[in-house]
N, C-alpha and C positions, 0 to 999 in steps of 0.2 A: 623537872615541873611538866605535868601533863595538861596542858593548853597550847593552843596554836596562839604565839602573842603576834600582836600588831604592833609594829614598831613605826607607824606612819612615816615609811620611808626609810628608816634605818634598821640597819642589821647589828644585833647585839649577840654575842657569845654568851654562853651561860656566866654567871656571876660564880666567885670562888667556891659557894657551897654546892655548886653544880645544880642549882635549881635555875630555872627561867623565868625571869620577869614576865607577866601577862600584859596584856592590853587589849583594847577595843578600839573601833573606829572613833575618829573625834564625835563627841556627843553634839546633836544638833541643837542650833541655837546659841552656842557659846561665842557667837560673835555681835558686837552691838550692831544695830541696825537691820538683824536679820531675823526672821520668825524660826522657831523650831523648825530644824530642817531645811533652813534657808540661808546661803552663805550671805555674810556683808558683802558690802561693795566694795570691790579692790581700790585702793588708792595708796600711791607711793607718795611718800614725803620728799619735798625737794630739798637741797640743803639750805635755803633761806627760811623755809618753813621749821626745818630741824633746828636751826640758829633761833629763830624766834622763840621755840620752845625752851630751848636750852638757857634762853635770856630770863624768860619769865620763871620756870620751875628748876633751873639748873639742868645739867647735863643728863639726858635722858639714854637709859638702856634701850635702844628702839629696836623693835623687831615686828615681826606680823604674827596675828593669829593663824590659826589652822586653815582658815580659808582665805587668807592673803590680806585681810585689813590690816590698817596701821595699828600699831598698839605702843603705848609708850609706857615703860615699866619703872623701875627706880631712879630715883635722883642718884648723882654719883656718890662713891664711897668717899668717905675722908681720906686724902692722900696719906696723912699720918699713919692712920689705921691700917691702910692698904700695905704701906712699908714694914709696920711692926710686923703683920702676918707674913709678909714676904720674908722677913729677918727669921721669923721663928721656922720657916721651912729650910732656910741656910743653915740655921742653928743645928738641924737634925744630924748634919754631917760635922759633928765638934772636932775630930781629929783634924779633919782639912781647913776647918776654921782657924784651929790652931797653929795649923802648918802655914796657912795664908799670913795670919797675923805675926808670926815670929819670922818668916821671910821678909815680909813687908819691912819689919823694924829693922832686920839687919840691913835690907837694901837702902831703906833710907836713910840711916845711920852712914853707910858708906858714901851714897850720894852727898850728903851734908860735909862727909870728910873731904872729899874731892875739893872745893873750893879754897879750904883751909890750906891744904898741901899745895895746890897752885900758888897761893900766896906765898908761903914760905919758899917756893922754888923761886918766884920772881925776887923777893927779898934777899936771896943768895947772889945777885948779881946787883952789885951797888955802883954809883959813879961818885967819885971824890975828886974833886978840883980836877975834872975834864978827864979823869983817866977811869976806866972801866975794870972793875974789879970782880972776880968770881971766884966763891966759895965751892970749889969743884966737889970738895968731900961732902958737903952738906946738901948741893944740887943733886949729885949722883944717888945719895941716900933717899932724899925725898921723891925723886923719880922712880926708882925702884918699889918705893912704897906705893906711889900712886899706881903703877903697873899691877901691883898686886890687889889694891883697892878694886880697880876696873875689873880686872879677872874675877876676883870674888864675887863683884856685884853682878857679872854678867851670869855667873853660875848659879847664884842665888835667884836671879830674875827667871832663869830656866826653871828651877825648882817651883818656884811660884807660878809659873805660867801652867805647868804640870797639874799642880793643884788646884789653881783657878779652874781649869778644865774640868776637872773632876767634879768639883764640888757645883759647878754650873750645870752639868749633866745628871749629876745625881739629885739635885734640887728640880729640875725640871720633870725628869723620871718620877719622882715621888709625887710632883703636883699633877702630872698628866694621868697616873695611875690612881690618885683619888678622884680627879674629875673625872675619869671614866667610871670609876665604882660609884661616884656620885649620881651620875647620868643614869646609870644602871638601875639605881634605888629612888629617882625622884617619882613623886607622886605623878600618876596618868594625867591628872588635870594640869601639871606644869608642862609637859611634853605637849598636850594638845593646844596650849595657849602660847607658845613660844614658837618662832621660826626655827625650823629644823637645822636650816643652813646656817644661821647665826650661832645656833649652838655649837655645829660642828666649827666654825670660825674660831670660837674661843678655845676649843681644845687644839688648834693646829696654829693660826696667825697668832694669835694673843700670847700662847706659851711660846711660841718661837720668838717673839718680839722680846719677852722676858729673858728667854735663854740667852739672846744676843748682848742683850744690855748686861746681865751678870757677868757674862764671859768678860766682859770689857770694863765692868765698873766696880767689882768687889774689891780687888787689890787696889785700884786706882782710887777709890774713895778712902780706904784706910791709910793709903801712903800719903794723899792728901792731907788729912788730918795730923799726921805725924810730920810731914814736911812743914806744915804752918807752925807747929810748935817749935820743931828743931830749928828752922830758919830763923824765926824770930829770936830764939835763945842766942843763936849764934851772932846775930846781929848786936844783941845787948852786949855780948862778951866783947866784941871789937869797938863798938861805941854806941852807948845809949842814945846819943842825939841823933846818928845816922839810922837807928832801929825805928825810931819814933818818926822820922822823915820818910821812910820807907812806907808807913801806913797811911800817908796822906791822901793817896789814891784809892785806898780800901772803899771808904764810904761810897764815893762815885761808882765804883764797881759794882756794889751792893744795889746801888739806886738803878742802874742800868739793867742789870740783872732782874730784878724784882719786877721792874715795870714791862720789860720784854715776856718774862714769863707768863704775865697777865694775858698776852695777845697768843702766846705759844699754846698754852694748855689748853684752850677751848677748841682750837684747830685739830690738835693731837688726839682729843677725846673723841670730836666730830668724825675725824678720820677713821678711828677704830670701828665707829658706828656704822658709817657708810660702807666699810669693808665687809661688816656683818651682813648688812643688806645685801651687798653683792654677792656675797656666796650664798645667801638665802635664793636670790633670784638664779642663780645659776644650777644649785640643788632642786628648785622646782622645774627649770627647763630639763635637766636631764631626767628626773622622775616622770615627767609627764610630755617627753618626748613625743610618743605615737599620737597622743592626743593635739600637741601643736601642730605635727605634721599634717594630720586628717583634717584638720579645721583650715591650713594653709595660713598659718599664724607665725611663719617663720619670720616674715619682715616685722611684725609687730613685737615678737620676742626679741628680735635683735635690737630694735628701736627701743624697747623698755631698758634692756641691758646697756645699750648705748647711753641712755639718759642718767641711769644711777653710775654708770663708770664715769662720765664726764664730770658728775658731782664730786665723784671721787678724785678724779684728776685734778680738778680745780682746788679742792681742800687739801690735798698732799702738796700742791705747788705752795699754797699760802703756808701750809704748815712748815715745808722745809725752808721756806723765804725766812719766816721768821725765826726759824730754828738756826739758820745758817747766820744771822746777824749776831747771835751772841758771841760767837768767837771772835770776828772782827772788831766787835764793838770792844771789847775786853782787851784785844791786842792794842789797839789805840791807846786804851788806859795804861796799859802796861809799860808801852814805849813812852809815855809822857811821865811815868813813875820813874824809869830808867833815865830819861833826861834829867830830871830834878835831882836825883840820888847822884848821877856824874858830876852835876854841876856843883853840888855841896859838897861831895867827896874832893874834887879839885880844889875847892876853897881851902878845905881843912887841910890838904897835902901843901898847899901854898903857904899857909901859916905854919906847917910843921906839927900839926896835931895828929896826924896819922901817916903813915907810910903808902907808898904806890901799891905795894903788895896788899897791904889791908883794904884800900879802896879796891883792887880788883877783887878781893874776896867779897867784900861789902855789896858790890855789884850784883855778883853772882847769886848771894845769899838774898837781895832784893829781888832777883828775878825768881829765885825758889819760893819767895813768900807769895809771890801774885801768880806763881804757876798753877798752884793747886785749885785755885778759883778760876782761872782761864782754863783749867782741863775739865773742872766740873760743868763749867759754862759750854765749853764744846761738845759735852757728852750730854747735856740737858735735854736735847731734843729726842735721844733715843731714850733717855730716863723717862720723860714723859710719856712716850709710847707706851714704854714698859708698864708705867704707873697705870696708864688707861687700860692696857690689857689685863693688868692684875686685878683692878677693880671688877672688870667683866667675868675675869674666871673666879673671883671669891664671891660673886654675886650667886652664882651656881653653888660654890661650895659651902655658902652660908645657908642656902636653902635645905629646910628640914628634910630628913627621908621620910619616905612613907611612914605613918605611924601605925604601928602595930601594938596595939595594947591588949589583944587577947590573953587572957588569962585562964581558958578552960585546958585540961590536960587531954582533950579529947585527940584520938590520933585518927590518921586517914581510914585505917581499916575499921574503926569505930563507926564510920558514918554509913546510913543506911541510904538517905535520899528523900526523906519526908522534907518539904518546904513550905514555909508558911509567911506569906506577906500580910502584915497586920496594919491598917491604916497608915501607909506610906504617902508621905508628901516630899516632894524633892524639885530643886530647882538648880541649874546651873548657875545662872546669874540672879542675884537679888531682884526680885519684882517680876520674874518671868518663870512660873511656875509649870513644871513638866508633868510632874505627877501629881493627882489630886486624890487624897483618899484611897489609894490602890489596895484593893486586899485579894489574894489568891492563895489557894491551898492545894498543894500537889503532893500526892502520895506516892511512897517508894515504887519505882519500876512504871509509873505512868508517863504518858506521852503527853504533852501539854503544848499546844500550838498557839502561838501569838500572832493575830492579824490586825491590819488596820494601816490607815493611809500614812504616808511620809511623815515624820513628826510627832506621831500618836504617841510615843513613849515606849515601844517595844524593845529597843536596844538600851533603853536606860534602865529598864526592868533588869536587864543582864549586868550592865555596869553595876548596879547597886548590890545584886546577887554576889559577884565576885569582889566587891568592894573596891572596884577602881574608884568608886565615888562613895559617900557615907549619906545616909538619909538625913533629911531636915527633921523629921519627925516620924514617929512610929518604929516598928522593928521587924525584921526578916530573921527567922529563927530556922535552922536545919536540926531535924530531929530533935526539936524542942529547946534546943540552944540557941540564944541570940549569936548571930553572926559576929557582932562586936566582940563576944568573949572568945571567939575561935580563932587562934593565930593565923594571920594571913596565909602562911606558907602551908598549914594544914589545909585550911579552905580552899585556896587554889590547887593545891596537889591533887583534891577528889574532885575537881571539876575539869573536864576538857572542851575546848572551843574549836568549832571548825566555821570559820569566817568566810563570807563571799568572796572578799579579797586574799588569797591565799599568800602566805609569807614562807618563801624558800629562800635558802640561803646559796651562796656560792660555794657548792660542795657537792659530794657524791649523794646520788639518790639515798643510798644505803644510810648515811650520817644524816640527811634530812629527815627520815622516818624515824631515827634513832632519838632525834630531839626530843620526841615524847617520852622516853624513857633512856636516860644516859648510860645505864648499865645494861641495856639490851644486848643480846648475842645476835651473831647473824642469823641464826635458826627463828629468833623470835622476830626478827624483822621481815624474814621470809614470810612466816605465818600471818603477820599483821599485813602485809602486802596481799596476800592471797583472800584474807577476809574483806580487804576494802575493793577486791577484784581491780587491782593495779599490777598484780605480777605479770599479767600477760602482755600488756605493753612494755613493762621493765624487761622482760626476757627478750624482747624482741629488739632492744636497744643493742646496739654494737658491746658496749661494755657493761651491760646490765645494770648490777646496783651499784657498780663503781663509775657510771656516767657521771660526769662532772655537770652540775646545772649552773647555766650563766645567772647573772643576778636578778633575783625574782622569779627564776625558772622560765624565762622567755622562751626557751628552746624545746618547751613543752606546750601543748595546747591547754588551753584554760580548763576543760574537763580533767585532763591528766593532772593537773597540779591539783585540781580540787580532790582526786582519788588519794594522791600523796599525802595531802593534809588529813582526810580521813584515815588513811593507815596509820599516820603519827597518832591520831587520837586512839585508835583500835590499841597499838602498842601501850599506850598511857594505861589505858583500862582505868577509866574513870568511873566514880560512884555517880555522877551527875554529868549528864552532856548537853550542851548547847550548841545548836546548829542556827547559825545567823545568815540567812538567806545564801544556804550553801549551793544551791542549784540556779540561781536567778540569772547566771550571766552563760549558761550552758545550752546547747540545742537540746531538743526533745528526746533524741536518740541517747545522747550522752548523760540527760537527766536520768533517765531509767536504769542505767548502769551505776550511776551515783545514788539513787534511790535503794538500789538493792544493796549495795555497800552499807547504806546509812540503815536500813533493816536490821542487817546483822550488828551493826555497831548501837543501834539502841536497844538491843535485847537485854530484858532485866536490869535496864538501868533507868533511871530518872531522867526524861528528856524534856528540854525546853526548845521549841522550834520556832524560831522567826522566819515568816515566809509571805510573800506577796503572791505566789503561784499557790492557789487554794488546792490545785489538784495534789499537792504534796504533802498535804495534811489533812486529808479526808479519812484516813484511819486514826488520826489522833483521838484520844481518850476524851479530852476536852479541848475545845477551840475557845480561846478567850478574845473578843472581838473588842478592840480598843479604839479610843477616839479622844483626842485632846487630854490624854494623860489620865483617863478614867476608862472603867469597863462598862462597856456598853450591854454586850450580850455574853453569855457563856453556856456551853453544851456540846453537844456532840455533832458531827456534820449534818446527821438526818434531823436531829432536833432543831437545829438553827435554821435549816432549809423550811422546816414546817412552822416555824415563828414568823416567816417571812418579815423580818427585821432588816437590819443594817447587813447582817453577814448574806443575807438571801439576795440583797442588792448587789453586794460585792460579787457574788458567785454568778449571777445572771450577767453582770456586766462583763465577765471574763469568758463565759462558756457560751452565753445566749445571745449576746449584744443587745440584751433590752435595757433602755435607759429607765431610771427610777428616779 
């Protein structure tokens, strides 16, 4: 992809097709409470406020907008629907699923066989008229069979553990790959309005929680279902009355588990939400570290993190306390059940209805009957955490990909660069229009400059041209073709963007330039660097083009980073070039070098230049002066000065200090 993408703090390698998703800075006015170009007020939600929203609207997927303001997104997904989706992921490894089911059936059968064999071994020892009689032949045969059963059970459980580990990691690998692909192809509007730390938390923490639960629960849940059926069947085989007595405490178990789960679920979902908030705070702190240090806000940043961390700590304690109660509560009920079955079994033995060996087997089967319920109860906390995490993961996976309905067969090489904006109206948020009946015609090879105050709609024009957002009304045409009919891949491959905030990756300088054209040779990269006038400083580096850049290219100056981004655009060889405040953050001397590089880059290309420094656009063919989303003036530099209108006032303010 031949444009410099904006990841809003994230770095993404090219998707599988070798093309790079593009991006722009967050649009102005995307947060409630802020005018275009102004951030909304930052406000963290406390756990009490979060619970209040949960109580009123259901569990929120809470995050922050691009400016840091609070934002409640979706209500919680249906747990059954989430589980069904999770099962579909697990089902993709069919042979492993069948292996687990098969080994679980065998393991459950052997576990159910154990108590019966123990009962037969006990019955081989009899007491007649005060004398102990032992059937050694039967006893030895049964003991040998028990040893084989236990050895076979251990071997099967080992195989089951291996299969469980494989299916867990395969499922998580597939889910994480799908999630990364989804993030790579999400609409720009999604990443502009969701906290990046929270998105990363879903990729890491939430998927890890799913992984841990799957590894411990898949075979356990299958075994639990089979054990319930098998244990009850064996109880019916020994004595139907004892079988139904063993069921007496089941309703109590269900009642306790249901009521405890009501308290547990909200805390575990809230815990995941707060974890996402905490990750977002860390991501913001790391990304904006220099700003925090520069303003001496280390203490404030620590206090803010401590506040979120404290809320997370309190919520985690509540979640773990309620989660920890499930096991002990069910153990009490199970022990009560054991007491009832033992007392009843003793009575039936006393009247000669069943043997002592049968009572021993019945007691173990009654334990096995309650064991699956207790097992599920003990895992309920981790299951809830996994469900909460899965809900958050599937929220992203269910988000539609960026729509590309382009049906034109236009190729990149067919694009000349004639651009036409016809009666464009657009708003990021309903009721807050950014562009009003905007019209602009650009001929092939022309240099068009967009100037105006912050929030006037300059960057929005670029957002619409690249189809990061679609117009509300009107149409944009390239070479007479509506851009909605041009496939986005083709459209964006014909455009290169050089942004004010350069995006460089933790890789070599050569590979960072190669990002503009992935198939470029080393010679192509050197030529692009020479054109952008970046080859001199690159050659002076100890490792030259093999120099590894730190994250964001922080081991280079701002001007050097900008020259590399221009080299990347040169290598892309675009039909249309967009320069968005490309020199606004560098000194005058560096600006001169960058200007020379940009002149070479703009040669014979349709160029749109967004600039606050009017000195950089004096030679533009047409200068468009924008205010509040409308075109106020247009013309060449000299023509606009002669009109003594808005542009004249801007120019005088910058260069003559005259107030207007």
